mmCIF file of the C-alpha atoms, coordinates in Angstrom:
data_MODEL
# 
_entry.id   MODEL 
# 
loop_
_atom_site.group_PDB 
_atom_site.id 
_atom_site.type_symbol 
_atom_site.label_atom_id 
_atom_site.label_alt_id 
_atom_site.label_comp_id 
_atom_site.label_asym_id 
_atom_site.label_entity_id 
_atom_site.label_seq_id 
_atom_site.pdbx_PDB_ins_code 
_atom_site.Cartn_x 
_atom_site.Cartn_y 
_atom_site.Cartn_z 
_atom_site.occupancy 
_atom_site.B_iso_or_equiv 
_atom_site.pdbx_formal_charge 
_atom_site.auth_seq_id 
_atom_site.auth_comp_id 
_atom_site.auth_asym_id 
_atom_site.auth_atom_id 
_atom_site.pdbx_PDB_model_num 
ATOM 1   C CA . UNK A 1 1   ? 0.014   0.031   0.028   1.00 0.00 ? 1   UNK A CA 1 
ATOM 2   C CA . UNK A 1 2   ? 1.554   3.235   -1.031  1.00 0.00 ? 2   UNK A CA 1 
ATOM 3   C CA . UNK A 1 3   ? -0.978  5.557   0.653   1.00 0.00 ? 3   UNK A CA 1 
ATOM 4   C CA . UNK A 1 4   ? 0.188   7.085   3.917   1.00 0.00 ? 4   UNK A CA 1 
ATOM 5   C CA . UNK A 1 5   ? -1.853  5.420   6.635   1.00 0.00 ? 5   UNK A CA 1 
ATOM 6   C CA . UNK A 1 6   ? -2.743  7.452   9.731   1.00 0.00 ? 6   UNK A CA 1 
ATOM 7   C CA . UNK A 1 7   ? -1.026  6.613   12.960  1.00 0.00 ? 7   UNK A CA 1 
ATOM 8   C CA . UNK A 1 8   ? -4.242  5.096   14.343  1.00 0.00 ? 8   UNK A CA 1 
ATOM 9   C CA . UNK A 1 9   ? -4.880  3.000   11.214  1.00 0.00 ? 9   UNK A CA 1 
ATOM 10  C CA . UNK A 1 10  ? -1.318  1.635   11.225  1.00 0.00 ? 10  UNK A CA 1 
ATOM 11  C CA . UNK A 1 11  ? -1.379  0.743   14.917  1.00 0.00 ? 11  UNK A CA 1 
ATOM 12  C CA . UNK A 1 12  ? -4.812  -0.895  14.680  1.00 0.00 ? 12  UNK A CA 1 
ATOM 13  C CA . UNK A 1 13  ? -3.817  -2.944  11.639  1.00 0.00 ? 13  UNK A CA 1 
ATOM 14  C CA . UNK A 1 14  ? -0.589  -4.175  13.328  1.00 0.00 ? 14  UNK A CA 1 
ATOM 15  C CA . UNK A 1 15  ? -2.526  -5.013  16.535  1.00 0.00 ? 15  UNK A CA 1 
ATOM 16  C CA . UNK A 1 16  ? -5.212  -7.000  14.654  1.00 0.00 ? 16  UNK A CA 1 
ATOM 17  C CA . UNK A 1 17  ? -2.503  -8.941  12.806  1.00 0.00 ? 17  UNK A CA 1 
ATOM 18  C CA . UNK A 1 18  ? -0.554  -9.683  15.971  1.00 0.00 ? 18  UNK A CA 1 
ATOM 19  C CA . UNK A 1 19  ? -3.713  -10.878 17.781  1.00 0.00 ? 19  UNK A CA 1 
ATOM 20  C CA . UNK A 1 20  ? -4.697  -13.139 14.897  1.00 0.00 ? 20  UNK A CA 1 
ATOM 21  C CA . UNK A 1 21  ? -1.264  -14.774 14.915  1.00 0.00 ? 21  UNK A CA 1 
ATOM 22  C CA . UNK A 1 22  ? -0.973  -14.904 18.745  1.00 0.00 ? 22  UNK A CA 1 
ATOM 23  C CA . UNK A 1 23  ? 2.219   -12.798 18.807  1.00 0.00 ? 23  UNK A CA 1 
ATOM 24  C CA . UNK A 1 24  ? 0.790   -9.804  20.686  1.00 0.00 ? 24  UNK A CA 1 
ATOM 25  C CA . UNK A 1 25  ? 2.892   -8.409  23.561  1.00 0.00 ? 25  UNK A CA 1 
ATOM 26  C CA . UNK A 1 26  ? 1.077   -7.875  26.824  1.00 0.00 ? 26  UNK A CA 1 
ATOM 27  C CA . UNK A 1 27  ? 1.277   -4.097  26.592  1.00 0.00 ? 27  UNK A CA 1 
ATOM 28  C CA . UNK A 1 28  ? -0.374  -4.183  23.212  1.00 0.00 ? 28  UNK A CA 1 
ATOM 29  C CA . UNK A 1 29  ? -3.335  -6.091  24.674  1.00 0.00 ? 29  UNK A CA 1 
ATOM 30  C CA . UNK A 1 30  ? -3.580  -3.558  27.431  1.00 0.00 ? 30  UNK A CA 1 
ATOM 31  C CA . UNK A 1 31  ? -3.698  -0.584  25.067  1.00 0.00 ? 31  UNK A CA 1 
ATOM 32  C CA . UNK A 1 32  ? -5.466  -2.483  22.234  1.00 0.00 ? 32  UNK A CA 1 
ATOM 33  C CA . UNK A 1 33  ? -3.064  -0.876  19.749  1.00 0.00 ? 33  UNK A CA 1 
ATOM 34  C CA . UNK A 1 34  ? 0.483   -1.505  18.548  1.00 0.00 ? 34  UNK A CA 1 
ATOM 35  C CA . UNK A 1 35  ? 3.577   0.546   18.912  1.00 0.00 ? 35  UNK A CA 1 
ATOM 36  C CA . UNK A 1 36  ? 4.485   2.104   15.564  1.00 0.00 ? 36  UNK A CA 1 
ATOM 37  C CA . UNK A 1 37  ? 7.752   2.090   13.680  1.00 0.00 ? 37  UNK A CA 1 
ATOM 38  C CA . UNK A 1 38  ? 8.256   3.888   10.428  1.00 0.00 ? 38  UNK A CA 1 
ATOM 39  C CA . UNK A 1 39  ? 8.698   1.909   7.261   1.00 0.00 ? 39  UNK A CA 1 
ATOM 40  C CA . UNK A 1 40  ? 8.718   3.012   3.634   1.00 0.00 ? 40  UNK A CA 1 
ATOM 41  C CA . UNK A 1 41  ? 5.716   1.892   1.573   1.00 0.00 ? 41  UNK A CA 1 
ATOM 42  C CA . UNK A 1 42  ? 6.233   -0.217  -1.471  1.00 0.00 ? 42  UNK A CA 1 
ATOM 43  C CA . UNK A 1 43  ? 5.818   1.868   -4.568  1.00 0.00 ? 43  UNK A CA 1 
ATOM 44  C CA . UNK A 1 44  ? 3.552   0.974   -7.455  1.00 0.00 ? 44  UNK A CA 1 
ATOM 45  C CA . UNK A 1 45  ? 6.429   0.817   -9.916  1.00 0.00 ? 45  UNK A CA 1 
ATOM 46  C CA . UNK A 1 46  ? 8.248   -1.755  -7.708  1.00 0.00 ? 46  UNK A CA 1 
ATOM 47  C CA . UNK A 1 47  ? 5.084   -3.916  -7.571  1.00 0.00 ? 47  UNK A CA 1 
ATOM 48  C CA . UNK A 1 48  ? 4.667   -3.747  -11.389 1.00 0.00 ? 48  UNK A CA 1 
ATOM 49  C CA . UNK A 1 49  ? 8.242   -4.743  -11.989 1.00 0.00 ? 49  UNK A CA 1 
ATOM 50  C CA . UNK A 1 50  ? 8.126   -7.572  -9.475  1.00 0.00 ? 50  UNK A CA 1 
ATOM 51  C CA . UNK A 1 51  ? 4.998   -9.260  -10.754 1.00 0.00 ? 51  UNK A CA 1 
ATOM 52  C CA . UNK A 1 52  ? 4.933   -8.147  -14.403 1.00 0.00 ? 52  UNK A CA 1 
ATOM 53  C CA . UNK A 1 53  ? 1.140   -8.096  -14.558 1.00 0.00 ? 53  UNK A CA 1 
ATOM 54  C CA . UNK A 1 54  ? -0.505  -8.313  -18.011 1.00 0.00 ? 54  UNK A CA 1 
ATOM 55  C CA . UNK A 1 55  ? -3.029  -5.476  -18.642 1.00 0.00 ? 55  UNK A CA 1 
ATOM 56  C CA . UNK A 1 56  ? -6.087  -7.685  -18.070 1.00 0.00 ? 56  UNK A CA 1 
ATOM 57  C CA . UNK A 1 57  ? -4.880  -8.497  -14.542 1.00 0.00 ? 57  UNK A CA 1 
ATOM 58  C CA . UNK A 1 58  ? -4.443  -4.817  -13.484 1.00 0.00 ? 58  UNK A CA 1 
ATOM 59  C CA . UNK A 1 59  ? -7.690  -3.482  -12.036 1.00 0.00 ? 59  UNK A CA 1 
ATOM 60  C CA . UNK A 1 60  ? -8.969  -0.169  -10.736 1.00 0.00 ? 60  UNK A CA 1 
ATOM 61  C CA . UNK A 1 61  ? -11.639 -0.515  -8.082  1.00 0.00 ? 61  UNK A CA 1 
ATOM 62  C CA . UNK A 1 62  ? -13.806 2.339   -6.898  1.00 0.00 ? 62  UNK A CA 1 
ATOM 63  C CA . UNK A 1 63  ? -17.220 2.958   -5.421  1.00 0.00 ? 63  UNK A CA 1 
ATOM 64  C CA . UNK A 1 64  ? -19.810 5.540   -6.355  1.00 0.00 ? 64  UNK A CA 1 
ATOM 65  C CA . UNK A 1 65  ? -23.138 6.362   -4.771  1.00 0.00 ? 65  UNK A CA 1 
ATOM 66  C CA . UNK A 1 66  ? -26.339 6.384   -6.719  1.00 0.00 ? 66  UNK A CA 1 
ATOM 67  C CA . UNK A 1 67  ? -29.384 8.020   -5.177  1.00 0.00 ? 67  UNK A CA 1 
ATOM 68  C CA . UNK A 1 68  ? -32.969 7.400   -6.094  1.00 0.00 ? 68  UNK A CA 1 
ATOM 69  C CA . UNK A 1 69  ? -33.361 11.189  -6.054  1.00 0.00 ? 69  UNK A CA 1 
ATOM 70  C CA . UNK A 1 70  ? -31.358 13.215  -8.522  1.00 0.00 ? 70  UNK A CA 1 
ATOM 71  C CA . UNK A 1 71  ? -31.412 16.773  -9.739  1.00 0.00 ? 71  UNK A CA 1 
ATOM 72  C CA . UNK A 1 72  ? -33.917 17.091  -12.578 1.00 0.00 ? 72  UNK A CA 1 
ATOM 73  C CA . UNK A 1 73  ? -32.445 18.033  -15.955 1.00 0.00 ? 73  UNK A CA 1 
ATOM 74  C CA . UNK A 1 74  ? -32.808 21.545  -17.293 1.00 0.00 ? 74  UNK A CA 1 
ATOM 75  C CA . UNK A 1 75  ? -35.813 22.150  -19.531 1.00 0.00 ? 75  UNK A CA 1 
ATOM 76  C CA . UNK A 1 76  ? -36.543 24.678  -22.300 1.00 0.00 ? 76  UNK A CA 1 
ATOM 77  C CA . UNK A 1 77  ? -38.984 27.377  -21.270 1.00 0.00 ? 77  UNK A CA 1 
ATOM 78  C CA . UNK A 1 78  ? -40.116 30.843  -22.252 1.00 0.00 ? 78  UNK A CA 1 
ATOM 79  C CA . UNK A 1 79  ? -37.746 33.604  -21.179 1.00 0.00 ? 79  UNK A CA 1 
ATOM 80  C CA . UNK A 1 80  ? -38.796 35.110  -17.906 1.00 0.00 ? 80  UNK A CA 1 
ATOM 81  C CA . UNK A 1 81  ? -40.763 32.098  -16.702 1.00 0.00 ? 81  UNK A CA 1 
ATOM 82  C CA . UNK A 1 82  ? -40.766 31.882  -12.859 1.00 0.00 ? 82  UNK A CA 1 
ATOM 83  C CA . UNK A 1 83  ? -42.064 28.292  -12.369 1.00 0.00 ? 83  UNK A CA 1 
ATOM 84  C CA . UNK A 1 84  ? -41.605 25.330  -14.642 1.00 0.00 ? 84  UNK A CA 1 
ATOM 85  C CA . UNK A 1 85  ? -43.203 21.936  -13.903 1.00 0.00 ? 85  UNK A CA 1 
ATOM 86  C CA . UNK A 1 86  ? -40.967 18.907  -13.797 1.00 0.00 ? 86  UNK A CA 1 
ATOM 87  C CA . UNK A 1 87  ? -41.431 15.307  -12.673 1.00 0.00 ? 87  UNK A CA 1 
ATOM 88  C CA . UNK A 1 88  ? -39.170 14.342  -9.742  1.00 0.00 ? 88  UNK A CA 1 
ATOM 89  C CA . UNK A 1 89  ? -38.795 11.280  -7.494  1.00 0.00 ? 89  UNK A CA 1 
ATOM 90  C CA . UNK A 1 90  ? -39.632 10.982  -3.831  1.00 0.00 ? 90  UNK A CA 1 
ATOM 91  C CA . UNK A 1 91  ? -38.280 13.786  -1.599  1.00 0.00 ? 91  UNK A CA 1 
ATOM 92  C CA . UNK A 1 92  ? -35.978 11.497  0.352   1.00 0.00 ? 92  UNK A CA 1 
ATOM 93  C CA . UNK A 1 93  ? -33.841 9.175   -1.716  1.00 0.00 ? 93  UNK A CA 1 
ATOM 94  C CA . UNK A 1 94  ? -32.118 5.884   -0.898  1.00 0.00 ? 94  UNK A CA 1 
ATOM 95  C CA . UNK A 1 95  ? -28.393 5.647   -1.536  1.00 0.00 ? 95  UNK A CA 1 
ATOM 96  C CA . UNK A 1 96  ? -27.093 2.547   -3.290  1.00 0.00 ? 96  UNK A CA 1 
ATOM 97  C CA . UNK A 1 97  ? -23.283 2.127   -3.404  1.00 0.00 ? 97  UNK A CA 1 
ATOM 98  C CA . UNK A 1 98  ? -21.944 0.618   -6.612  1.00 0.00 ? 98  UNK A CA 1 
ATOM 99  C CA . UNK A 1 99  ? -18.485 -0.868  -6.867  1.00 0.00 ? 99  UNK A CA 1 
ATOM 100 C CA . UNK A 1 100 ? -16.834 -1.455  -10.255 1.00 0.00 ? 100 UNK A CA 1 
ATOM 101 C CA . UNK A 1 101 ? -13.702 -3.452  -11.165 1.00 0.00 ? 101 UNK A CA 1 
ATOM 102 C CA . UNK A 1 102 ? -12.257 -2.264  -14.480 1.00 0.00 ? 102 UNK A CA 1 
ATOM 103 C CA . UNK A 1 103 ? -8.937  -3.502  -15.922 1.00 0.00 ? 103 UNK A CA 1 
ATOM 104 C CA . UNK A 1 104 ? -6.235  -1.869  -17.984 1.00 0.00 ? 104 UNK A CA 1 
ATOM 105 C CA . UNK A 1 105 ? -7.283  -3.796  -21.041 1.00 0.00 ? 105 UNK A CA 1 
ATOM 106 C CA . UNK A 1 106 ? -10.747 -2.191  -20.991 1.00 0.00 ? 106 UNK A CA 1 
ATOM 107 C CA . UNK A 1 107 ? -12.545 -5.209  -19.507 1.00 0.00 ? 107 UNK A CA 1 
ATOM 108 C CA . UNK A 1 108 ? -14.757 -5.072  -16.462 1.00 0.00 ? 108 UNK A CA 1 
ATOM 109 C CA . UNK A 1 109 ? -16.579 -7.365  -14.046 1.00 0.00 ? 109 UNK A CA 1 
ATOM 110 C CA . UNK A 1 110 ? -20.268 -7.406  -13.139 1.00 0.00 ? 110 UNK A CA 1 
ATOM 111 C CA . UNK A 1 111 ? -20.716 -4.646  -10.591 1.00 0.00 ? 111 UNK A CA 1 
ATOM 112 C CA . UNK A 1 112 ? -21.324 -4.949  -6.812  1.00 0.00 ? 112 UNK A CA 1 
ATOM 113 C CA . UNK A 1 113 ? -24.313 -3.178  -5.334  1.00 0.00 ? 113 UNK A CA 1 
ATOM 114 C CA . UNK A 1 114 ? -24.724 -2.394  -1.637  1.00 0.00 ? 114 UNK A CA 1 
ATOM 115 C CA . UNK A 1 115 ? -28.349 -1.667  -0.888  1.00 0.00 ? 115 UNK A CA 1 
ATOM 116 C CA . UNK A 1 116 ? -29.503 0.248   2.210   1.00 0.00 ? 116 UNK A CA 1 
ATOM 117 C CA . UNK A 1 117 ? -31.308 -2.747  3.733   1.00 0.00 ? 117 UNK A CA 1 
ATOM 118 C CA . UNK A 1 118 ? -30.678 -5.046  6.701   1.00 0.00 ? 118 UNK A CA 1 
ATOM 119 C CA . UNK A 1 119 ? -31.306 -8.181  4.589   1.00 0.00 ? 119 UNK A CA 1 
ATOM 120 C CA . UNK A 1 120 ? -30.615 -8.725  0.892   1.00 0.00 ? 120 UNK A CA 1 
ATOM 121 C CA . UNK A 1 121 ? -33.360 -10.091 -1.371  1.00 0.00 ? 121 UNK A CA 1 
ATOM 122 C CA . UNK A 1 122 ? -32.951 -11.249 -4.988  1.00 0.00 ? 122 UNK A CA 1 
ATOM 123 C CA . UNK A 1 123 ? -35.706 -8.935  -6.175  1.00 0.00 ? 123 UNK A CA 1 
ATOM 124 C CA . UNK A 1 124 ? -33.333 -6.054  -5.606  1.00 0.00 ? 124 UNK A CA 1 
ATOM 125 C CA . UNK A 1 125 ? -31.390 -7.035  -8.680  1.00 0.00 ? 125 UNK A CA 1 
ATOM 126 C CA . UNK A 1 126 ? -34.342 -7.802  -10.960 1.00 0.00 ? 126 UNK A CA 1 
ATOM 127 C CA . UNK A 1 127 ? -33.455 -6.721  -14.518 1.00 0.00 ? 127 UNK A CA 1 
ATOM 128 C CA . UNK A 1 128 ? -30.002 -5.732  -13.208 1.00 0.00 ? 128 UNK A CA 1 
ATOM 129 C CA . UNK A 1 129 ? -26.612 -6.408  -14.898 1.00 0.00 ? 129 UNK A CA 1 
ATOM 130 C CA . UNK A 1 130 ? -26.025 -10.147 -15.474 1.00 0.00 ? 130 UNK A CA 1 
ATOM 131 C CA . UNK A 1 131 ? -23.732 -11.643 -12.856 1.00 0.00 ? 131 UNK A CA 1 
ATOM 132 C CA . UNK A 1 132 ? -23.935 -8.589  -10.541 1.00 0.00 ? 132 UNK A CA 1 
ATOM 133 C CA . UNK A 1 133 ? -23.491 -9.161  -6.796  1.00 0.00 ? 133 UNK A CA 1 
ATOM 134 C CA . UNK A 1 134 ? -26.036 -7.640  -4.413  1.00 0.00 ? 134 UNK A CA 1 
ATOM 135 C CA . UNK A 1 135 ? -25.265 -6.955  -0.796  1.00 0.00 ? 135 UNK A CA 1 
ATOM 136 C CA . UNK A 1 136 ? -27.246 -5.348  2.051   1.00 0.00 ? 136 UNK A CA 1 
ATOM 137 C CA . UNK A 1 137 ? -25.966 -2.887  4.637   1.00 0.00 ? 137 UNK A CA 1 
ATOM 138 C CA . UNK A 1 138 ? -28.163 -0.680  6.790   1.00 0.00 ? 138 UNK A CA 1 
ATOM 139 C CA . UNK A 1 139 ? -26.709 2.624   5.559   1.00 0.00 ? 139 UNK A CA 1 
ATOM 140 C CA . UNK A 1 140 ? -25.927 1.503   1.995   1.00 0.00 ? 140 UNK A CA 1 
ATOM 141 C CA . UNK A 1 141 ? -22.252 2.217   2.506   1.00 0.00 ? 141 UNK A CA 1 
ATOM 142 C CA . UNK A 1 142 ? -19.311 -0.129  1.761   1.00 0.00 ? 142 UNK A CA 1 
ATOM 143 C CA . UNK A 1 143 ? -17.990 -1.837  4.874   1.00 0.00 ? 143 UNK A CA 1 
ATOM 144 C CA . UNK A 1 144 ? -15.078 -4.199  5.446   1.00 0.00 ? 144 UNK A CA 1 
ATOM 145 C CA . UNK A 1 145 ? -17.374 -7.262  5.497   1.00 0.00 ? 145 UNK A CA 1 
ATOM 146 C CA . UNK A 1 146 ? -19.050 -6.121  2.252   1.00 0.00 ? 146 UNK A CA 1 
ATOM 147 C CA . UNK A 1 147 ? -15.684 -5.479  0.615   1.00 0.00 ? 147 UNK A CA 1 
ATOM 148 C CA . UNK A 1 148 ? -14.439 -9.025  1.509   1.00 0.00 ? 148 UNK A CA 1 
ATOM 149 C CA . UNK A 1 149 ? -17.551 -10.359 -0.202  1.00 0.00 ? 149 UNK A CA 1 
ATOM 150 C CA . UNK A 1 150 ? -16.788 -8.083  -3.140  1.00 0.00 ? 150 UNK A CA 1 
ATOM 151 C CA . UNK A 1 151 ? -13.251 -9.619  -3.297  1.00 0.00 ? 151 UNK A CA 1 
ATOM 152 C CA . UNK A 1 152 ? -14.830 -13.083 -3.280  1.00 0.00 ? 152 UNK A CA 1 
ATOM 153 C CA . UNK A 1 153 ? -16.871 -11.900 -6.276  1.00 0.00 ? 153 UNK A CA 1 
ATOM 154 C CA . UNK A 1 154 ? -13.665 -10.640 -7.916  1.00 0.00 ? 154 UNK A CA 1 
ATOM 155 C CA . UNK A 1 155 ? -11.824 -13.898 -7.258  1.00 0.00 ? 155 UNK A CA 1 
ATOM 156 C CA . UNK A 1 156 ? -14.689 -15.998 -8.740  1.00 0.00 ? 156 UNK A CA 1 
ATOM 157 C CA . UNK A 1 157 ? -14.468 -14.111 -12.052 1.00 0.00 ? 157 UNK A CA 1 
ATOM 158 C CA . UNK A 1 158 ? -10.708 -13.584 -12.336 1.00 0.00 ? 158 UNK A CA 1 
ATOM 159 C CA . UNK A 1 159 ? -9.295  -16.727 -10.696 1.00 0.00 ? 159 UNK A CA 1 
ATOM 160 C CA . UNK A 1 160 ? -5.920  -15.298 -9.722  1.00 0.00 ? 160 UNK A CA 1 
ATOM 161 C CA . UNK A 1 161 ? -3.170  -17.695 -8.758  1.00 0.00 ? 161 UNK A CA 1 
ATOM 162 C CA . UNK A 1 162 ? 0.378   -17.678 -7.408  1.00 0.00 ? 162 UNK A CA 1 
ATOM 163 C CA . UNK A 1 163 ? 1.681   -17.860 -11.030 1.00 0.00 ? 163 UNK A CA 1 
ATOM 164 C CA . UNK A 1 164 ? -0.914  -15.353 -12.297 1.00 0.00 ? 164 UNK A CA 1 
ATOM 165 C CA . UNK A 1 165 ? -1.721  -12.833 -9.524  1.00 0.00 ? 165 UNK A CA 1 
ATOM 166 C CA . UNK A 1 166 ? -4.072  -9.876  -9.914  1.00 0.00 ? 166 UNK A CA 1 
ATOM 167 C CA . UNK A 1 167 ? -3.403  -6.241  -8.950  1.00 0.00 ? 167 UNK A CA 1 
ATOM 168 C CA . UNK A 1 168 ? -6.100  -3.976  -7.582  1.00 0.00 ? 168 UNK A CA 1 
ATOM 169 C CA . UNK A 1 169 ? -5.533  -0.223  -7.397  1.00 0.00 ? 169 UNK A CA 1 
ATOM 170 C CA . UNK A 1 170 ? -7.898  1.701   -5.092  1.00 0.00 ? 170 UNK A CA 1 
ATOM 171 C CA . UNK A 1 171 ? -8.246  4.429   -2.488  1.00 0.00 ? 171 UNK A CA 1 
ATOM 172 C CA . UNK A 1 172 ? -7.465  4.174   1.198   1.00 0.00 ? 172 UNK A CA 1 
ATOM 173 C CA . UNK A 1 173 ? -11.001 3.930   2.552   1.00 0.00 ? 173 UNK A CA 1 
ATOM 174 C CA . UNK A 1 174 ? -11.247 2.104   5.879   1.00 0.00 ? 174 UNK A CA 1 
ATOM 175 C CA . UNK A 1 175 ? -13.314 -0.706  4.307   1.00 0.00 ? 175 UNK A CA 1 
ATOM 176 C CA . UNK A 1 176 ? -10.323 -1.459  1.993   1.00 0.00 ? 176 UNK A CA 1 
ATOM 177 C CA . UNK A 1 177 ? -7.552  -1.375  4.607   1.00 0.00 ? 177 UNK A CA 1 
ATOM 178 C CA . UNK A 1 178 ? -8.159  -3.892  7.367   1.00 0.00 ? 178 UNK A CA 1 
ATOM 179 C CA . UNK A 1 179 ? -6.939  -7.298  8.462   1.00 0.00 ? 179 UNK A CA 1 
ATOM 180 C CA . UNK A 1 180 ? -9.798  -9.260  6.864   1.00 0.00 ? 180 UNK A CA 1 
ATOM 181 C CA . UNK A 1 181 ? -9.074  -7.752  3.488   1.00 0.00 ? 181 UNK A CA 1 
ATOM 182 C CA . UNK A 1 182 ? -5.326  -8.208  3.777   1.00 0.00 ? 182 UNK A CA 1 
ATOM 183 C CA . UNK A 1 183 ? -5.604  -11.829 4.859   1.00 0.00 ? 183 UNK A CA 1 
ATOM 184 C CA . UNK A 1 184 ? -8.097  -12.641 2.069   1.00 0.00 ? 184 UNK A CA 1 
ATOM 185 C CA . UNK A 1 185 ? -5.942  -10.930 -0.530  1.00 0.00 ? 185 UNK A CA 1 
ATOM 186 C CA . UNK A 1 186 ? -2.719  -12.674 0.467   1.00 0.00 ? 186 UNK A CA 1 
ATOM 187 C CA . UNK A 1 187 ? -4.435  -16.102 0.536   1.00 0.00 ? 187 UNK A CA 1 
ATOM 188 C CA . UNK A 1 188 ? -5.884  -15.648 -2.976  1.00 0.00 ? 188 UNK A CA 1 
ATOM 189 C CA . UNK A 1 189 ? -2.956  -14.011 -4.839  1.00 0.00 ? 189 UNK A CA 1 
ATOM 190 C CA . UNK A 1 190 ? -4.467  -10.595 -4.969  1.00 0.00 ? 190 UNK A CA 1 
ATOM 191 C CA . UNK A 1 191 ? -2.032  -7.675  -4.700  1.00 0.00 ? 191 UNK A CA 1 
ATOM 192 C CA . UNK A 1 192 ? -3.587  -4.500  -3.356  1.00 0.00 ? 192 UNK A CA 1 
ATOM 193 C CA . UNK A 1 193 ? -2.001  -1.048  -3.770  1.00 0.00 ? 193 UNK A CA 1 
ATOM 194 C CA . UNK A 1 194 ? -3.699  2.009   -2.378  1.00 0.00 ? 194 UNK A CA 1 
ATOM 195 C CA . UNK A 1 195 ? -3.161  5.455   -3.869  1.00 0.00 ? 195 UNK A CA 1 
ATOM 196 C CA . UNK A 1 196 ? -0.781  8.107   -2.553  1.00 0.00 ? 196 UNK A CA 1 
ATOM 197 C CA . UNK A 1 197 ? -2.536  11.253  -1.317  1.00 0.00 ? 197 UNK A CA 1 
ATOM 198 C CA . UNK A 1 198 ? -3.779  13.694  -3.945  1.00 0.00 ? 198 UNK A CA 1 
ATOM 199 C CA . UNK A 1 199 ? -3.104  11.318  -6.838  1.00 0.00 ? 199 UNK A CA 1 
ATOM 200 C CA . UNK A 1 200 ? -6.573  10.044  -7.612  1.00 0.00 ? 200 UNK A CA 1 
ATOM 201 C CA . UNK A 1 201 ? -6.810  12.242  -10.718 1.00 0.00 ? 201 UNK A CA 1 
ATOM 202 C CA . UNK A 1 202 ? -3.802  10.343  -12.149 1.00 0.00 ? 202 UNK A CA 1 
ATOM 203 C CA . UNK A 1 203 ? -4.151  6.833   -10.768 1.00 0.00 ? 203 UNK A CA 1 
ATOM 204 C CA . UNK A 1 204 ? -7.970  6.543   -10.465 1.00 0.00 ? 204 UNK A CA 1 
ATOM 205 C CA . UNK A 1 205 ? -9.539  7.445   -13.814 1.00 0.00 ? 205 UNK A CA 1 
ATOM 206 C CA . UNK A 1 206 ? -12.869 5.913   -13.002 1.00 0.00 ? 206 UNK A CA 1 
ATOM 207 C CA . UNK A 1 207 ? -14.259 9.037   -11.280 1.00 0.00 ? 207 UNK A CA 1 
ATOM 208 C CA . UNK A 1 208 ? -13.890 11.149  -14.468 1.00 0.00 ? 208 UNK A CA 1 
ATOM 209 C CA . UNK A 1 209 ? -13.909 8.740   -17.467 1.00 0.00 ? 209 UNK A CA 1 
ATOM 210 C CA . UNK A 1 210 ? -16.488 6.211   -16.154 1.00 0.00 ? 210 UNK A CA 1 
ATOM 211 C CA . UNK A 1 211 ? -18.577 7.576   -13.293 1.00 0.00 ? 211 UNK A CA 1 
ATOM 212 C CA . UNK A 1 212 ? -19.076 11.060  -14.764 1.00 0.00 ? 212 UNK A CA 1 
ATOM 213 C CA . UNK A 1 213 ? -20.716 9.782   -17.990 1.00 0.00 ? 213 UNK A CA 1 
ATOM 214 C CA . UNK A 1 214 ? -22.435 6.969   -16.052 1.00 0.00 ? 214 UNK A CA 1 
ATOM 215 C CA . UNK A 1 215 ? -24.170 9.394   -13.691 1.00 0.00 ? 215 UNK A CA 1 
ATOM 216 C CA . UNK A 1 216 ? -25.170 11.650  -16.553 1.00 0.00 ? 216 UNK A CA 1 
ATOM 217 C CA . UNK A 1 217 ? -26.782 8.791   -18.340 1.00 0.00 ? 217 UNK A CA 1 
ATOM 218 C CA . UNK A 1 218 ? -28.295 7.500   -15.073 1.00 0.00 ? 218 UNK A CA 1 
ATOM 219 C CA . UNK A 1 219 ? -30.023 10.898  -14.504 1.00 0.00 ? 219 UNK A CA 1 
ATOM 220 C CA . UNK A 1 220 ? -31.367 10.933  -18.062 1.00 0.00 ? 220 UNK A CA 1 
ATOM 221 C CA . UNK A 1 221 ? -32.699 7.359   -17.763 1.00 0.00 ? 221 UNK A CA 1 
ATOM 222 C CA . UNK A 1 222 ? -34.321 8.108   -14.432 1.00 0.00 ? 222 UNK A CA 1 
ATOM 223 C CA . UNK A 1 223 ? -36.028 11.209  -15.820 1.00 0.00 ? 223 UNK A CA 1 
ATOM 224 C CA . UNK A 1 224 ? -37.309 9.294   -18.856 1.00 0.00 ? 224 UNK A CA 1 
ATOM 225 C CA . UNK A 1 225 ? -38.621 6.488   -16.675 1.00 0.00 ? 225 UNK A CA 1 
ATOM 226 C CA . UNK A 1 226 ? -40.547 8.852   -14.415 1.00 0.00 ? 226 UNK A CA 1 
ATOM 227 C CA . UNK A 1 227 ? -42.064 10.645  -17.424 1.00 0.00 ? 227 UNK A CA 1 
ATOM 228 C CA . UNK A 1 228 ? -43.219 7.289   -18.774 1.00 0.00 ? 228 UNK A CA 1 
ATOM 229 C CA . UNK A 1 229 ? -44.515 6.044   -15.411 1.00 0.00 ? 229 UNK A CA 1 
ATOM 230 C CA . UNK A 1 230 ? -46.460 8.938   -13.773 1.00 0.00 ? 230 UNK A CA 1 
ATOM 231 C CA . UNK A 1 231 ? -47.497 8.297   -10.229 1.00 0.00 ? 231 UNK A CA 1 
ATOM 232 C CA . UNK A 1 232 ? -44.621 5.835   -9.541  1.00 0.00 ? 232 UNK A CA 1 
ATOM 233 C CA . UNK A 1 233 ? -41.451 6.544   -7.676  1.00 0.00 ? 233 UNK A CA 1 
ATOM 234 C CA . UNK A 1 234 ? -38.004 4.961   -7.620  1.00 0.00 ? 234 UNK A CA 1 
# 
């Protein structure tokens, strides 16, 4: 990971690892954190040289939130009009987090959806993308447990191995950097590199080249659906 972890994140990660391997000093158990020593992070260029990944095994992973309430598109009206009618969704929307894995060869996996529900039901993905994974979390946000399930989804489609590992580039969100994720990735030949600070515009192109057009089209599709289905809400 080449992103600078905070002091608390580093100590907590070290403590969780030590506890899992039963090598935790007594003082660590007392304070429930580890003492911290500085160590240089492995750079992306070093990882690429070491493993020599082909383009189809280098993935960007990133989440974006889609709300059932979006800003209505602009409409054409007579100059000076004060009020223009427009169909909108319910006043309070539900947030659904969508996670995409897209590789350097232009390929992609079926997306992962995190719905704001306590329990997941198959009906939530009716008419959804083939092979998509649906998860439920009360707030609709990505959590460490949800992300481990997303990695299981990734592994099922990519099948990385010791001789053919996969690289995932992503941000340093707490759901991505924890012991469960690290252990799963190491066990399944998945190399994870998190971005340095202030480098997302260079290393994470999904926000601009994928999510920007995606959300524009999403808003258009939502508006067209509501115009065709008066009286119904998303």
